[in-house]
N, C-alpha and C positions, 0 to 999 in steps of 0.2 A: 503494499499499500504506500503510495507516494506521500511525502510529507506535505501537510497543509501549507500553501503558500500565503505568507502574510502580506497584507497591503503595504506598499511602500509609502512611508511618511516623509514629509518635506517640512521645511521651516514655516511654510505658509499654513501648516495644520497645527502649528504650536500656539498655545494660549499666549505666551509671552510676545511672539511676533505679532499676532492679531491685535495685541492691546499696546503696541509700540513700547514694550518693556524689555525687548532683547538688546543686551549690549555687546554681543559677541559678533554677529554678522558673519558667521562662518559659511553660510550657504548650504549647509547640511544640518540635520538634526544633531543636537548635542546631548550631553548627559542630564541636562536639566529640562529636556523636552517633556511637556505635558500636553496631552490633546486638549484643543480648545473646547470640545464638547464637555469635558469633565470639569471646567471651571475651577481648576486647581485642587480638585479632590484627590487626595493621595490614594494610591492603590491599596486595596485591602491586605492587611498583614496576616501571616499565618499565625494560629494559636500555638503556643508552646504547651505541650501536654506532657505530663510526668507519668511514666508506666512503672509499675513495681515488676521486678524480673518475673517472667512467666505469666503475667496477667494480660488478658486480652482487652481490658478497659483501662482507660487512664485513671489514676488514683487522685489526680489534682491538675488543674489548669488555670492559667492567668484568666481573670475575667475579661469579657469583651468590653468594648467602650460602652455599649448600652447598658451592661451589667454594672459597670463602674458608675455611670451617671444615675442609674436607679439607687445604687447604694448611697451615693453622695446626697441625692434628694432625700432620702429616708433619714440620713443622719442630720441634715439641715432641719428637717421638720421636727425630729426628736429634740434637737438643741433649742428650738424656739419655745417649746413647751416647758423647759426647766426654768425655775426661778434663778435670777442672777444673785450675786453677792449681796446686793442692796435690797433683796427680797422682791424685786419686780419681776414681772414676766416680759 
């Protein structure tokens, strides 16, 4: 089965070039290339999973960004309900 051919990208496809933010002027995509359609959204990162030797399921993993945001929101909500040192809420 032949390898899937990827579309060729150019500087004209780059977010930085389309918004006149490119300072390189190389004429070819560089290491800072970001597709203009993505609006600088970084690519998704892989999750780091920890496995115990011989176990088929991970025993622990770092939380996703959504899980961290939910945890932070819950902590903020809890801290708002606690009285301060002056006895105020």
